[in-house]
C-alpha positions in Angstrom: 62.6 188.0 134.7 64.9 185.2 134.5 63.6 182.1 133.0 64.1 179.0 135.0 66.5 176.6 133.6 65.2 173.1 133.7 67.9 170.4 133.5 67.1 167.4 131.5 69.0 164.1 132.0 68.9 161.9 129.0 69.7 158.3 129.6 71.2 156.6 126.5 70.5 152.9 126.3 72.2 150.6 123.8 69.7 148.2 122.4 71.1 144.7 121.5 68.9 143.5 118.7 68.4 139.8 118.2 68.5 140.5 114.5 72.1 141.8 114.8 73.2 138.7 116.7 71.7 136.4 114.1 73.4 138.4 111.3 76.7 138.1 113.0 76.4 134.3 113.5 75.3 133.9 109.8 78.3 135.9 108.7 80.6 133.8 110.8 79.2 130.6 109.3 79.4 131.9 105.8 83.0 132.9 106.3 83.9 129.3 107.5 82.1 127.8 104.6 83.8 130.1 102.1 87.2 129.5 103.6 86.6 125.7 103.4 85.6 126.0 99.7 88.7 128.0 98.9 90.9 125.3 100.6 89.2 122.5 98.7 89.6 124.3 95.4 93.3 125.0 96.2 93.9 121.4 97.2 92.1 120.1 94.0 94.1 122.4 91.8 97.4 121.3 93.4 96.5 117.7 92.8 95.7 118.3 89.2 99.0 120.2 88.7 101.0 117.3 90.2 99.2 114.7 88.1 99.8 116.7 85.0 103.6 117.0 85.6 103.8 113.3 86.6 102.0 112.2 83.4 103.9 114.7 81.2 107.4 113.8 82.5 106.4 110.1 82.7 108.5 109.3 85.7 109.0 105.6 86.1 110.2 104.4 89.5 112.1 101.1 89.1 110.6 98.3 91.1 113.7 97.3 93.1 113.5 95.2 96.2 116.8 94.7 98.0 115.2 91.8 99.8 114.3 90.0 96.6 117.5 90.9 95.0 119.5 89.0 97.6 117.2 86.0 97.9 117.9 82.6 96.2 116.2 82.3 92.8 117.6 79.1 91.3 119.5 76.0 92.3 122.6 74.6 90.6 123.6 71.0 91.1 127.3 70.2 90.8 129.1 67.1 92.0 126.1 66.0 94.0 126.1 69.3 95.9 123.4 71.9 95.8 124.1 75.6 95.3 121.7 78.5 95.6 122.0 81.2 92.9 121.0 84.6 94.2 119.5 87.5 92.4 122.8 89.4 92.5 124.6 86.5 90.9 126.1 85.2 94.1 126.4 81.4 94.5 126.4 79.7 97.9 126.5 76.1 98.9 123.3 74.8 100.5 124.6 72.8 103.5 121.3 71.7 104.9 117.5 71.9 104.6 117.5 71.5 100.8 113.8 70.8 100.9 113.2 74.4 102.0 114.4 75.6 98.6 111.5 75.1 96.2 113.3 76.7 93.3 113.8 76.0 89.6 117.1 74.2 88.7 119.6 75.6 86.2 121.4 72.6 84.6 124.3 72.3 82.2 126.3 75.0 84.0 129.2 75.1 86.5 129.3 77.1 89.7 132.6 78.6 88.4 131.4 79.0 84.8 134.2 80.0 82.3 132.0 79.9 79.2 131.1 83.5 78.4 128.0 82.5 76.5 126.7 80.6 79.5 127.6 83.3 81.9 125.6 85.7 79.7 122.7 83.4 79.7 122.7 83.2 83.5 122.5 87.0 83.6 119.5 86.8 81.3 117.9 84.1 83.4 118.2 86.3 86.6 116.2 89.0 84.8 113.2 86.7 84.2 110.1 87.8 86.0 109.3 85.4 88.8 105.7 85.0 87.6 107.0 83.2 84.5 108.9 80.7 86.7 106.0 79.4 88.7 105.6 76.4 86.4 109.3 75.9 85.6 111.2 73.0 87.1 114.4 73.2 85.2 116.3 75.4 82.7 118.9 73.5 80.8 121.7 75.6 79.1 124.1 72.8 78.4 124.0 73.8 74.8 123.8 77.6 74.9 122.4 77.6 71.4 119.5 75.4 72.4 118.0 76.5 75.7 115.4 74.1 77.0 112.9 74.6 79.8 111.1 71.7 81.5 107.8 72.5 83.1 106.3 70.9 86.2 103.9 69.1 83.9 106.8 67.6 81.9 106.4 69.8 78.9 109.4 71.1 77.0 109.9 74.7 75.8 112.6 75.3 73.3 114.0 78.8 73.4 116.9 78.9 71.0 119.8 81.1 72.0 118.0 83.6 74.2 115.7 83.4 77.2 113.6 86.6 77.7 110.5 87.8 79.5 108.9 88.4 76.1 109.3 84.8 75.0 108.0 83.4 78.3 105.1 85.8 78.2 104.2 84.5 74.7 104.4 81.0 76.0 102.2 81.8 79.0 99.5 83.3 76.7 99.6 80.3 74.3 99.5 77.8 77.2 96.4 79.5 78.7 94.8 79.6 75.2 95.5 75.9 74.6 94.1 75.0 78.0 90.9 76.9 77.4 90.3 75.1 74.1 91.4 71.7 75.5 94.3 71.1 73.2 97.2 69.0 74.5 100.7 69.5 73.3 104.1 67.9 73.6 106.4 70.9 73.4 106.5 74.6 72.4 109.2 76.1 70.2 110.0 79.8 70.6 112.7 80.6 68.1 112.2 84.3 68.5 109.9 86.8 70.3 107.3 86.7 67.6 106.8 83.1 66.7 105.3 80.3 68.8 105.4 76.8 67.3 103.3 74.1 69.0 103.8 70.4 68.7 100.4 68.7 69.5 100.2 65.3 71.1 99.4 62.4 68.8 101.2 63.8 65.8 
């Protein structure tokens, strides 16, 4: 007796669980966050390395401005004519609009100076930081061994044979100090870069 063969059809159905979907989304978000953290750590590390090398090597970029280098910095008066002295040492006749040149005057010098000592002083003067020239009206180098600065307030500053940023910085500090303690002075003598001699008014 033959047994009857009963055919069974099994339908396979894939069940998409909401749990799997949530897990996939969570994994994706975690991957993005992790990648972002790795990028931030990498960027921070590169920044630290760059700062380390810059501080170690001590790279100093000179503050050079071509525009300032070629602008008038002083005025020279010769034979009733006014000349502009530029940052590169060039001298040009001011033919008009002299009132537009609100610059300190260098006196006691020629536009075609042949005195080597005075020529050297002009080079020193051109190196002076402009912040120290705000209150300066005239720099007299007629006697190269006795440089005299006249301020806008009529004060005299005796600088000896050299005019440097260090000397003018010392004067600036002393001037501010005297102003704060209300002491009036006639002149200041700066024989070198360490000493500051003050002549008070009334003495």
